[in-house]
N, C-alpha and C positions, 0 to 999 in steps of 0.2 A: 643649211636650213632648205633650201630649196630640194635639194637631194630626200630629206625624210618626207616633205610634203608631195613628191612625186610618188616615194614609195606608198604613202598611205592612199592617195588618189587611186593609181593602179591598184591596189587591193580593196578600195568602195567598191570599184566598179568590177572585180572580179566578183564581189560577193554579193553582187546585186541591190547594194544599200545606197547608192548614188544614182541619179537620173540625170543626165545632161539634156539640156533643152536648146531646141535650134534658132541661132541666133535672131534676134530681134524679138524672141519668147520671154516672156518675163516671168519669173516663178514667184508669184504673188498672188494671195489667198485671202487678201486683209478686206477683200469690199464681198465675200461673198463665199460659200461652201469650201471650192477647192478641189483639189482630187482629179487624176486621170489623167493622160496624156493631152492637155489643151493647149490651145491658141490664147493667150492672152491678148485680147483687145481691150484699149483706152478709150474712156470715155472722156473728156474734161471738161470742167464747169470752171467760170468765170464770174466770181461776186464781188462785193465789197465782204469781205470778211472779218475788218475792221473799220473803225469810223462811226461816225453817226450813223451811217446807214446797215450798218451790219445788222440789228436785226432781221431786215429783209434778207441780207445776203448769208447769213448761217442757215435759216429757214428755206432756203435756196439747195444751199450745200446738203441738208439733212436729208431733203427731201428727193433729190439728183442719188444719195446713197443709197438710200433705201429703193432705188427702183433697181438701181444695181445688184444689191443684196435679192431681190427678190428675181431677178433674173435668172443669177447663179445658182440660188436656192431651188429654183423651177428645173434648172438644165434649157433654159429656154430657148436656147440656140446651141444645136449638137456639138461639142467640141473646140466651145469657146467659154472662155473663162473672163468675165469682165472686172475691170479695175479703174474704179474713179480717179480722177487726178484735180484736184480743186485748189487755182490758185485765185489769191486773193488780188482783186483790182482796185481796192481802198477808194471806189466811185472815181478814180483819175484816168482819163483819156492816155496818158500817156503812159501810165502802167497798166492800161488792159493791152495797148498797143505791143508791150514787150510783151504778156503774157501770150498775146498770139503767137510773137513767134519761137516764144517756147514750146505750145502744143503743135505747130508746124514742122519743127524741128523734132521733132518725137514721131518716128513711121509708125509708132504704133496706136498712136492718136487719129481714130474713125472720125470722130465727132465731138462738138464744144458744145455743150449749154451755157447759156448766158450773152449777154451780161446783164445787169439788173438795168443799167442806166443808157441811156439811147445816144449819148455823149460819148458813152466808153465804146460803144457799137461801130459809132463813125469812124475811128480809127483801128478797130480788127476786122470790119468787112472785107476791104479790098485784100489785105495778105490771104484771107483766110479763101476769096475766090480766086489767088492767084495760084495757089497751091492746092485748090480744089477739096477744100475740106468743110464738110456739113458744117455748118452753124444754127444753132436751135432757140432762137431766148423767148423764156417766159415771162418776159417782162416789157420788152422794148414795146411802146408804142407808136412812134413817130411816123407818120405816114411815110412819109420822103425815104425812109430805110428800105422799104420796098418797092415806091412807088415814083420815086422820082421826086421834084420839085414842083413837076408837070401835073400830076395829081389837083393840085389848086384851079387848073383849068380845065380840067377831064382828058388830060395829056399823061394819063399813068405810061409807065414805061420799068420794068423790072429792073433792078441795079445791078445784083448779085448773084448768080444763078446758086450760091451758095447758102443764102443766107433764107430762114425759114423763123414762125413764131408762132407761138401758142398762144400769144394775149393779143389779142384786137387793137384796131391802130386808132390814134388819133383822131382824126377825121370821123369816127363811130362814135369814140368816148364823149368827144365834144360837142356831137350831136345830140347825144342822148342826155348829156348833163344840163345840155339848153331846154330841152324838152322838160325835163323834169323841174329845173327851178323855174319855169315859166309859168306851165302848164297844173304840175302836182304842187308846187308848193306856194304860188303863185306870187312870185317876187318878177316886179315887171324892171326895177331899176337895178342896175348892180354894177359895182366900181370891181376895174379889173388890175390883178395884179400877177408878173409874171416874175421869175427868179432868171431871166433871159439867159439859161441854159437850155439846150436842143428840146427835151420834153417838156420843159413849161411852158417855153414861148410859143410851142406848137400846138399844145395842146388850150393855151391860154385862144389863141388864134381861130383855133374850130371851134372853142366856145363863146367868142363875140357873132363870127360871120354866121352861125346857126342861131345865137340867141337876136342877133337884129331881125333876123328873116323871120322871125316867129312874130318879130313887135316890141321886143325887149331893148329897153334904153342903156347905153351902157356910158354913166352917167360921169367917168374920170376912169385914167387908167395910168397904170404906174410900173416901174421896175426895180427890182430889192436885189440885193448880193445875198446868194443865199445861205454864206455863211455871217452874215450880220444876225445879230440878234435883240436889237434896239429900234423899233419901228414905229414909236413916240410922231417923229414928224409926217409920215405917209398916213398915220393911225388919223392926226390931225386934220388931213385932206380930204379924206375921207369921211368926216362926221360934218364938213362943209357942204356935203353934197348930196343930203336926202337918200344914201344907196339903202336899200333894201337887204342888200347881200354882198358880200364881197366874195367873188371868183379866183380864185389864187391857181396860176400852173406852177408845181412847184412839189417840194417833198416835207416829208412832217416834221425834220429838224427846226426848219424855219418858219413853217406853216402852224405849229402849236405854239410860240410865243406870239407871232404874230395876231391869233384869235385870241389871247389874253388880252394881251394890250388894246386890242379893239374894245372888248369886253370894258377892263377897267376903264376905260376912258367915257364909258354911259352907254355905249353903242351896242345897245341890243341885238345885233344882227348877224346872222348865220356866216361862217367862212363857208365855202364850199371848196373841193380839190378833186380830184382824178384819183386814180390808183395809187398815186406818188404819197399821199397824205392817208390811204387807208392801212394803217397799221396799227396794233395795240399801243404802240407806245405816244402816238399822238395823244390821247386822252391822258397819259401817266405825265406828258409833260405840258400838258395846259389844264390847268384847275376851270376855266371856264368854258370847255369843250362842250358842255351839255348844247344839244341843237344844231350842232356843225353837221355838214355833209360831205358824204365822197361818194365818186363811182369807183368799180371796180370789176373788173373781166369776168362773165360768167356770173353764176350763183353761187351763193356761200357753199361751201362744200359741205359745211352741216349738213345742209339740205337736200345734199344729192343722195341718192340711193349708189349710184356707180362710186360715191366717195365711203361709204361705211368701213370697205376695208381697206384702205389707205390711212386714214384716221384710225383705225385701231392698230394695223401695223405700227402705223409712227409711233404709238406710243406705246406699244411693246419695243417697242427700239431703245427705248430711254434717252432719246435727244433732250439735251440740256433746253433745246431752244423751241421754243415754237415755229409750225411749218409757214406762220405769218400769211400774207397774202396772195403768196406766188408758189407757195408749197403744191397744190393741186398742178399748177399749170408748168412746175416744174419738174414733177414726176411724170406726166405726160410729153413735156420735150425730152427727157432723157429715155422713154419707151418709144418715143417717134424712132431715135435714131439706134435702139435696140431693135424694132422691128425692118428699118431698114438694113440693117447688117444682117439679121436673120434674112430677109428674101435676098442678099448678095452669097451667104454662106451657101443655102436654097440651090441659089441658080447656078454655083460652082461647083456642084458634084460633094456638098457637103462641105466643101472645105473655104478658110477664107482666103478669096480670089488675090493674084499676085498685085492687082491694082483697084485693091481693096479701097481706096478713096474714092475713085471714079465710080466702082461698081455700088457705094453706100450712099454717093449723090445721085448716082442713075436710079436708085428702088425709093427716093425720099418723095418722088412723085405718084408714086405707086401706094403710099404706106395709108392707111385707114383704119382704126381701132377704137374701141370702146374704153374709150379713158377717165381718170378719176374727173375732170369739168367736161367730160360727154363726149360726144365723135370728134375723134383729132382726124383732119385731112388737111390740106394745103390747096391754094387755090391757083391761078398761073403767076402770081405775085409772088408766091413762098407765106401770104398770111392764113392764117385760120380760118377755117370755114365758117365756125362756131362765132357767132358777132354776141350774144349773151351780154347783157350787160346788168348789173344791178346799181340799186342808190341807197347809201345807208345813213343814219342818223346817229350821232353820239346820245345815249341812251341807259342812265346810272353809269357812266362813265367809262361804257362801253360800245364799242360798233353794233348796230342791228340793221339789218335789213329791211328798207320799207319798200322796195318797186323790184321789176325785173322787167326786162323787154329784149326786142331786137329789135334797134332803131333802123329808120327807113335815112340812107342818107340822100339827099338831090345829085 
């Protein structure tokens, strides 16, 4: 059997019908147009592709895939064929850590997009940093991920040289939410709840600091288990406080039933949250979501001239799932890695450098381009320089933009 295979292989080589690729280069064009003698470069994406948060994760995966396909179709980096490698973290930190090791062990991976959850990212950052592998999150907003716990006292120190993000921080999001709820919505008394996770607790803390600074009053605080769906006990507590609004630090799977049970109890007050509840799933899961509020990074892509091509191309690809809240940010995160790879290749006589991961990391500080969500570049901490935020309100069972601004943080 081996002899026949060898004879067939020799004949194919002689006839010129078989091309052998160099070691480490994959012959896979499933993410683009393919063709030619090109070096395959892999970009990973880590997101929850199954479970409660999969609506957001699938939109992230699809948007990253669109960026890779676009780069391949345009031949954006000469001699390079991009491939996307998606891994499902199930929104679990331990799974994210395992996925990080998988990406690290594949030498063709030169950058990773994701994850969605800040708590997952905390388990991925150090391994990526130790391996010198660039990570760009379109969704992590925990301020400490880039600036350490010292940011709370004005002593920000960059934590990991490999971590970047196209989403802004909870420091900024919390300040924006507080300003909107106090000044624009006129709510002076707020009950505060978080889900005890990195993202939710951090966002709630930032909101509290900024809301009280404005003169607002926190009339009560509580923590919930994000896996719970019966919130009648905490709803009863809220009712006794005279709260004019409920601010929730967490994500939509728990926020939706919490809001509905709040309204069912006779309390006609809005629930407000951050980008973690800004999903089309929130009003689907909550029959009484009307009037609820959320903040999210940037302007809605539907309002941005820079996003028209992204929206059209996403539609033309026929993805089953919508791009959701992080679609544009994910496309830009993926493209930032593509731009860094282009800089590394252009600086090495048009070839992928032998120390490719280091070259890509070095190039990230030089990346600047007009993306789907605006101008993309990163500051000294790896944070996005775009701090624009938008407040949304549920109207007729869908999120509608209300107000956009770049908040000032003291």
